[in-house]
N, C-alpha and C positions, 0 to 999 in steps of 0.2 A: 348530383355529385355522389360518388361512392365514397363512403367513409371507411377508411382502413381500420383494422383492429387496433393499431397503435393509436390512431386518433380517437377511437371510441374509448379506449382505456384512459387517455389523457383527460377526457371530459367527465370522468366519473367524479362524484362528490363523496368524500369520506367524512362522516361526522362521528365524533366521540361525545356521547351525552355526559353532561355534568349536572350536578344537583346541589342545592344550597343546604339541604338538611339530610341527615341519615334516613329519616322516614321516607322522604321523597325518592331517595336513591333506591329504596327497596320496593315501595309500592308502585312508583311510576304512574302518577295520575295522568300523564300525557298519553299513555297507551290505554285506551278505553274500550269498553264493550257496551254497545247499545242494543237494547231489546225494546221493541215497540209495545205499547200498552195493548194494542189490538191483539198481538200475538199472545200476550199473557192472559188477557181476559177472554178471548174468543177461541184461540187455538189450543191453549194449554188444557182446557177441559176436554177437548176432542182427542188430542194425542196422548194425554197423560204425562206426568212429570218426567218419566224416563225418555220416551220418544221425543218430547219437546226439548229435553236437554241435548239429545243427539243432534237435532236440527240446529239448535243454537250453537253447538260446538262446531259443526261444519261451517256455519256462517262466519264464526270468529276466526276460523282457519283460512279465510279468504286471503289474508295477507301473504300466505305461502303459495298462493295460486298464481301461475305465470300466464294462464290464458283463461278459458271458460270452464276449466275442470280443476279438481283438487285430487292429488295423488297422495295416498297414505295407506300404510298397512293396516290390517284389521286390529292387530295388537296395539299399535300406536294410537289408532282412533279410539279404541276402548279406554286406554289410559287417559287420553285427552277428555273424553266424555265422562270419566269417573264411574265406569261400570265394568263388569266382567265382559270378556269376549263373547261368551254365550248369551249374555243379556243384550249385547249389542245387536246380534243377529235376530233376537226376538223383537227388538225395536224396529229393525228394518222390515220385519214382517207385519207391522201395524197396517191396518187397512188404509189409513189416510196418510201414511208417510210419503206416498208417491206424489202428493201435492207439493212437496218440498225437495225430496231427494230422489235421484235416479242413479242407483249404483250400477257400475259396470265392472265385472270381475276381470282382474288382470290376467294376461296369458301366462301359461306355464311352459317352460322350456327345460330340457334335460341337458346338463353340461357334459363335458367329456369325462368327468370323474363319476358320472352316474347320479349326481345330485340333481334335484329339480329346483329351478329358480322360479319363484312365484312373483310375477309382476304385481306391483301395487294396484289396489283397486282404485277406480276412478269414480268420482261422485259429482254428478251435476246437481247443483244446489240452487234453489230459488232464494234470492236474497231479499226480496220484498214480500209482503204478506198478500196471499190470495184471500178471497172471501171464504169465511168458514161455511161449511155446507148448509147449516141451519140458517145463517144470514142470507145466503143466496136463495134459499127456499122462501124466506120471508120477503126479500126484495122483489122476487118474481111476482108475488101477489100485489105488492105495493105498486109496482110499475104497470101491471096489467090494468089496474083500476084508476091510475092517475090521469091518463090521456089516451088519445087514439093513435098517436105516433110515437116512436121510440125517442126522438129528439125532444119532444115536448114533455114526455114522461120523465126523462132524465133531468130536464130543467126544473120540473116541479119537485122531484126528489131532492135536488140540491137545496131547495128552500126549507127542507125539513131538518130537524136536529139529527146528528149522526146516530144517537142512541135510539131514535124512533125507527131507524132503518135496521136495527139489530133484532134478531129473534129473541123471544123471552128466555129461551134456554139455548146456550151456545152448543151444547151437545145433543140437541133435539134431533128428531128424525128429519131426513131430507130425501124423500122418495124420488123426487124429480131430479136430484143431483147425487145419485148414489155412486157414480163412477169416481174413484179416488184420483182426481187430477186438480190442478190449480184452476180456480174459477175467478173470473174477473167480472166487473160490472158490464162489460161489453157482451160477455157470454150470456148473462142474465137478460140483457136487453134483446138480444137476438132470439132467446128462448121465449120472451114475452110477446114478441111481434114476429112470428115466423114468416109471415107473408110479406113483410116489408123489405123491399130491395132499394137501398140508397146508393146513389152513384155520384161521382164528381164531388162538388162542393158539399152537397148534403152528406155524403159519406164521410168526408173529412170533419164536418161539424159534429156528426154523430160520434165518431171516434174520440174527438176532443171532449165532448160532453161525457162520454163513458169514462174517460180518464179522470176528469174532474170528480165525477161521482164516486169512482173507486177510491181516490185519495180522500174524499170527503168522509167516506165510511171508515177507512182504515187508519187515518191520522187522528181522528177524534178531537177536533179543536173545541174543547169545552172548559177551558180555564186551567187545565192540568197539562203537564208536559206529555207530548206524544210518544216520547222515548224515555226509558229509564237508563241513565248513563252511570256506569260504575267502572272502576279500573279492571283491566284484564287480570290483574292480580287476584281479584275475587274468584274468577273462574278457575284459574290455574292452581291456586293455593287453597281456597276455602271451600269450593264446591265438593271435593272429596271428603272433607270433614263434616259438612252439614248434611250431605245427601241431597237428592233431587228435590224432595218435598220441601224441606226447610229452606233450601236455596231459593226456590221459586216463591215461597211465602215471604222471604225477605225482599226480593225484587218487587213483588206486588205491593208491599207496604212502602217501599222506597218511592213508588209512584204517587203516594199520598203526602209526602213531605217535600220540602222545598229548600233549595240552597242557591242563592244568587249573589256571589261575591261582589259583582258590579254595583248592585243596588244595596248591598249591605243587609240583605234579608236572609235569615237562616231559621227555618222552622222545622224542628225535628220531632214534633208531636202531631198526631192526627187522630180523628175520630172516624171509625168505620161503622156503618149503620147496624151491622149484625155480624156475628162470627160466621154465620153460614155463607155470607158473601165471599169470605176468604176460603172457606173449606170447599165451596162449590168450584172454585177456580182450580185448586190442586186435587180435587176429587178424593178427599179424605173425610172420614166420619169424625164425630166429636170425641169418640174414645181415642182416636189417634192424637188429637190435640191435647187431651188430658195426659196421655202417656208421654208424648214427645215434647210438649211445650210447658204445660202447667206443672207437671211433676218432673221435669228434666233436671238432672243433677249436673254439677260442674264436671266437665270431662277430665279424664285422668291427665291429659297433657296441658291442663291449666287454662282452658277457655270455657265459656258457658254461652248459652243462647242469648243471655242478656247483653253480650257484647254486640249483638246485632239488633235485637228488638225485645221489648218487654211491655206487658200490659200494666198500665198505671191507674186506670179508673174505669168504672162502668156507670151507665146512666140509662134509665128506662124512659121512653117517650120522647127522645130527641127528634125522631122522624114523625111529624104529625100524621102522615099517611099510614104509618104502622105504629101506633102507640104502644103495642105490646112488645116490640122489638127492644132488645137490650144492646145499646151502642157501647162500644169499647174504645178506650183511648190507649194508644200505643206511643212509646218513645222509640224512635228508629234511628240507628246510627247512620250519620251522613258520611263519616270517615271510616273506611275499611280498616279494621284492626290488623295488627301483625299476626301472621300465622305462627303456630308454635315452633315450626322448624326454622323460622327466620329471627326469633328473638335473641338467640345468642349472637348471631351475626350483627343484629342491630346494636346490641350492647357493645360489641367490639368496635363498630363504626363510631358510636358515641364516644368511646374512649380515645380513639385515634383520629377523630374528625378534625381537630385543629390542624394537625400536620397534613392530613389528606387534602383539606380545603386549601392549604397553603401551597400545595403541589410538591411537598416533600415525599409523600408516598404516591404511588400511581393508582388512582381509583379505578382505572379501567382494567387493571390486571386481574386475571382469574386466580392467580396464586402469588404468594410471597416468594418470588424467585427472581433470578437474573441469569442471563446467558453469558457464560464465560468463554474461555478459549475452547476451540475445537467443538463448538456447539454443545458444550456440557452445561446442563441445567442443574442448579443447586436448589433443592427444595427440602422442606422439613420432612423427616421420616414420619410416616403414618403408623404410630405404635399404639396398640390398644392399652387401656388403663391396667389390665392384668392379663395374664396368659402370654403365650409365646408370640413374638413378632413374626411377620412374614420373612422368611429367610432369603427371598430373592426371586428373580424371574430368570428362567432358562434363556440362555443366549443362543437362540436358534432362529431360523428364518421365519418361523411362525410368530415369534414374539413381537409385540409392538414396540417394546423397549428392552434395553439391557440395563440392569441396575445392580448395585451392591450397596450395602450399608457400611459407611465409613465411620470415622470418629465423630464424637459429639452429636450423634443422632442426625447426621446429614446424609442424605441419599444422593448419590451422583448419578444422574440419568443422562445417557447419551441418546440423542434422537436417532432412531432407526425405523423410519417409516411410520412414525407416530401420526395419528390422525389429528393431533392437536399441537400447535406450536406452544412455545413456553408461555406466552401471554395471550391466551385466547379465551374469549367469553363463550358461554354456552349459547350456541346458535338457536337452540330450541326454546330458549327462555326470553321473555321480554324484560328480564331483570338482570342487567349487567352487574356482575359482582364486583364491587370496588376492591375487595380483598377476600381472601380465604385463609382462615386460620387452621391450625391442626384440628382434626375431628374432635368434637367435644365428647367427654365421657358420657355414656348412656347409662340408664338404669338397668340395662339388661344384665341378667345373670350370665349371659354368653356375649361378651363383647365382640364386636365385629372385627375380624382380622383385617389387616390393611389391604388395600387393593393391590392386586398382583400386576396390574398394567395400567395404562393411561386411559383405558376405556375405548370401546368401539372398534377394536382392532380386528374382530372376527369378520366383520362385513367389509366388502370392498368399498372403495370410495364412492363409486357410482351408486351403490345401494344406500349409503348414508345420505346421499343427496336426494334420491328419488323416493325413499321409503320402501323400496323393494328389499326383500330379504331372502337369503339362501335357506332352504328348508329341506328336510329329509323327505323321502318318498311318500311318507304318510305322517299324519298328525298323531300326537300321543292320544288325544281323546278318541280319534277314529279307531286306533288300535284297541283301546280299552272297550269301546262299544262293540267292535267286531268280536273280540274275545268273549265278552259277556253274552253275545248272541250265539256264537258258534262253538266256543270251547269254554263253557262256564266252569268246567272242572280244572282248567289250567291255573297254576299259581299266578298271582298278580305280577311278580317280577318277570315272568316270561311273556307278558303281553307286548313288550317292546324291547328292542336291543338297547344296550347302555347309551349309545349315542343319542337316541331319541329322548330317553329319560333326562339326560344332561342338557339337551338343547331346549326342551319344551316343558319342563316341569314348572318353571317360573317365567314371568315375562322377560326377565334378564337371563340369558342362557349362561351356563357354565362355560368359561373361556377355554379354548382348545389348548392353551399353553399352561393352564392351571394344574396343580397337583391332582385335583379330583378327576379331570379329564384324562391325564396321563395314567393314573392308577386304574381307572375303569376300563380304558381301552387297551392298556398294556398288560392286563392280567394281574395287576397288583391287588385287586379286590374282586370278589365273586359277585355276579349279578344280583344274587339275593341280598347280599350284605349291602350293596350299593343302594338298592331300593329301600331296604330297611333304614339306612341312614337318611335317605331322602324323606321318608315318612317321619322320622324323628325330627328333622329340621322343619318340615312342614307343620308339625304339631306344636312347635315351640313358638308361642306368641311374642317372645322377647327378642327374636332374631330379626334384625333390620335388613340384612343383606344375605339371603339364604345361600346363593352360589359361593360367596366368599367364606361363609361359615362352614359349608360342606367341605371346601378345600382344606380349611384349617383342621376340621375333624379328621379327615383322612391323613393329613400330614402327622398329626398327633398320634393317630392309631398306628401308622407305619413305624413311628419312632418307638412306640411302646405296645407291641402287638399282644402282650400278655394281659393287657387291661381292656375292659369293654370301652368302646368309643363313647357311648352315652349311657345314661341310667336306664334300667329296665330293658336292657339290650335283647334279652330272650323274647320279650313281648313284641318288640319291633320286628325281629326276624320272623316270628310267627305270623305277624300281619303280612309281611312281604310274601310269605309262603302260602297264605290263605287263598283257596280257590276264588277266582274273581266273581263267580256266581254267588258266593256266600257273603259278599261285601255289603249288600243292601240290607242284610238281616244280622247274622252273627258278626260280620265285620264292623257294622255300625256300632254294635254294643261294645266290642273290644276297643274300637277307636275312642269312644266317649270315655272309657275307663282310663285311657292313657293321656288325653289332652285336656287342657282347661276349657271352661265354658265358651271362651271366645273362639275356639277352634272346633266346635262340635260338628260343623258341616264337613262332609266327607272330602278328602283331598282329590285333586285332579278333576273336579267337577263331576264326581261319580254319582252325586245325587240326581243328575240329569240322565243317567245311563238308561233307565227304563224308557223314558220318552225318546231318547236318541235311537235306541234299538227299533222302536216303532217307526221312526222316520226313515231308518235305513232299510227296513223290510220292504221288499217288493211284493211279496205275497203275504196275505194274512195268515197267521198261525191258527191252528185248529181252535184254540180257545177264544180267538178274536174274530171268528167267522160271523157273518150276519146271522142273527137269531132273534127269538121273540123279545129279548130285552132291548133291542135297537142299538146296543153299544158298538156293534161291529159294522154298522152301516155308515157310508160316507156322509159327511155333514157339510152343507154349505159349499162355498167356493174353494175351501182349503183342500178338499179331497181326503182329509183325515177322518178316521173313525172317531166316534165320541169317546171310546176308550183311550185312544191316543191323545185326544184333546184334553181329557181329564188328567192324564199323567203329566202332560206338558204344563197345564194350569197349576198343578201342585208344585212342579219344579219352579215355575215362575213365582208363585206365592212364597215358596221357601226362601228364594233369593231376596225377596222384598221384606220379609218379616224377621223379627228376632227369633233366633233358633229355639229358645225356650217356649215362646208362645206358639210357634208352629208345632213343636212336639206335644204341647198340652192340648191343642184344639184341632189341628188338622191332620196330624199323623195318624194313619189308620182309617181315614175317611175313604169310603168306597162308592164308586158309581154303580147304582143298581139298574137303572133303565133310562132310556131316552125315547120320548115320543112327543110329537106335536110341539116341538120347540121347548120342552121342559125336561131338564135333567134331574133325576131323583138321586140324591146322595145320602148314604147311610152313615151315621156316626154312632158311637158306642153308648151314649147316655143322653137323657133329657137335658142335663146341665150343659153339655157341649152343644147340643142342638139349639138351645135358647141363646147361648152366647154367640154362636155363629149367625143366627137369625138377626140379632140386634146389632152386631158389631161388624162382621166380616162378609155378610151375604153380598153386599154391593161389590166388594172387591173380587169375590169369587165369580160372580156373574160377569164382571168386566174382563177377567182373565179368560174365562171360557169363551165368551163372545168374541174376544179379540182373536183367539186361535181358530175359532170356527168360521170367522168371516161373516157372521150373521148373529142377530140377537138370540140369546139363549137364557131362559129363566131357570133358576136353580131352586129346587124344593128339597129341604133337608128333613130327614126323618131319623128317628132313633128306635132302638129296640132290636128285635130279632131280624137280621138281614135276609129276608125271604125274597128271592127273585120271582117276579111275576110278569106275565105278558103285558104289553102296553095297554093302558086303559082298563 
C-alpha cells in the first residue's frame, strides 16, 4: 500500500522533553556519548588526541545522518571538534585517519549572481573499532603459531585473555599492515593462512569465529565497562574548555571508576599503576603533566581541573610485578559539572523552577515571548550594560526581521521570513532551553552590541538544513597565501575585497544587512580603515561577538567621525597598510606590541602562511631546490620536501603549544640537513637544545613524521649554524 504524505504526517510522533530538576534540564543525561575503552587505549596513542577527537566527533554526529553518510561544512565540523579549520585538515591528513574516515569533497556550482556554492563535504565514518595496526601485527603471529587451520586458530585465540592478544605497544610498528585501512580479525586470519580456501558451511563458521574473535579483542571483557558513557553535554560544552589532551585524560580515568544506581554502588576513586600508563595513552611527557595538571591554576571563568579529577594519594609497590612503580590515586567526577556559560541560566532556572514545574511558564520556549495580533512577537530588548543600543534593523528585502524599539524596553518584531518562529529551540543543540533571559552583563570592557537580526538569515533555508554555505569565489586564507607568495609588497588590506573580509574573518560572518556590511560595501568606510578595525577587534580578547562589535564600532564612528574609533588607531591603520610579506617578521613584532598575551598568534591564520605557500607552489623555488643538505628532496609518501615538512611541523606545534613557550623554545629553530631518515635542527643555545631534547623532542618527531608519512628522527644541535653535506 502506498502511504500518502498526509498519512505519513499524521503518523509522526512529536515529543516535548520535560525534566524534574534544573540540572537535568541543562545537562540532559539521557543524551549520551559512548567511547569504547579499546578506542581510548589502543587507537588514541596511534591517532593522537586531535585526530582521535575528530573521529569521535564524527561518530557522535551520527544522529544527524539520514543514510550512511554525514554532511557538514568544514567550518561547522571544526567547531564541533573544538579545533581550528586549519587543524581540522591537518588531522584529516593523519596516516591512519583512513581507518575511520573517508571524506568526499562537496561539489561547487556557480550561481547566476557569480557566487560559488560549495556543497557540504561528505564523510563516511566507521562506527565500530577496527584492530589497531600493532594489535593486528601481534595477532598475526599468535594465530600463525596457534593451529594449522584458521578456524581452529580462531577458537584457540578466543580462549586467551583479550589483553594477551594486544601488542605491548599500541603505537608500535606494523610492517605487515602498513596500509591505512580498517583491519578486522578476518583480515588477519586470511593473512595468517593465505593458502586456505573455505567454502560453504566452513566459510560461514570461519566468518562467525572471526567476528567473535574481533569482538573478544575490542570489547575487552575484563571486569571493567567496555564503554565510557558521558552526556553529550561534555563534548559540546566542556571539550573546548579542557582541550583534547585533558578531555581524553578525563575519559580514560572515567573508565576506572564505577557508578551503578540500580545496585547502589558508586565508586569515584581509583588507583592507576603508574602515571606513565596515562601519559602513554595521550602521548604527552611528564613535563606536560606538571605544567597542565599539577601546577594548573583555576581558570578565569571560575572552573578548575579539580572539577573533573584530582590526585589524592601515592603509594609505591602496589604492583608486585613492578615494585618500583609509584601508583597514584585519583578522585574522578561522575557527574559532569555545569559549564561557565550555563551557570547563569541554571541560577535563573532554580529561581523560577517552581512555576516552570507547575506549568505556569513554558519550559520549552526559547525566549520569554508571546505571539500577539498580526504575528507580532514581543520580546525583551537586548540592551548592553553600557554604550549605545542597537538602533534597529533596516526594513528591506534582505533583512530577516523588521524591528523598532518601543516604550519600556520592548522590541516589537514582525516576522518577515525569519528562520526561527517565536518559540523555537536550537536545532543544533541537545539542550532545549527552558527559558532565555536578557543577556547577562559581561566583564568585557567592550560590551557586545545587541543582535541586529534573529540569526541565520544570510543562508538560504536549504543551506541551513544541509550544512552547505554560500561562499565567495576564493577563501580569505587562500587570498593571503597567494599575495604572500606573488605580491609580498602589497598592503594587507588589498589582499581581498571588503566582502571577503566581512564574510570570512570570523566563523560567524558579518550580516549583509548590518551597518558594517552597508558601510564597507557602500563606500562609507575605506578598505584600509575596514581592515584596521577588523585587526583591532581581532586583537581584543574581551570581545565575545566580533561581527556585532564591528558593526557597533562603525555606527559609533559614523555618528562621531572626528574621533578615532578605537585606541591607538594610527598603529592599527599602519598594520593594515603593512606589506603582507613583512607580517611574519616586522608585522609580528608590531602585532605583539598592540595585543595582550592571549592574542599573540597572528590573525587570520597567518602563522601558517609560510607552510601554505609551500603547499600551493607547483615548482620549487631556487632556495628550495634539491641540494647537498637534502632539504629540497621529496620525502616519503607525502611528496613534500623536508623544508616544507619542517615549516608545517612548526605551524602545527605552534597551534598546540602555549604561545610564550613556543616563542622561548622553538621560534627561530632551523632545519639544517636531512639524510638517512634523520633531520638535523639548529637552535640558538645549549640551554634550548637541552630543554628540547628532554621535553619536546618526542612531540617534534611525531609532528615531522606525521607530515612526512614515514618515521623521521630529529637531531638537535646548537652553536654556529653551518650547512654541511649529508654524512
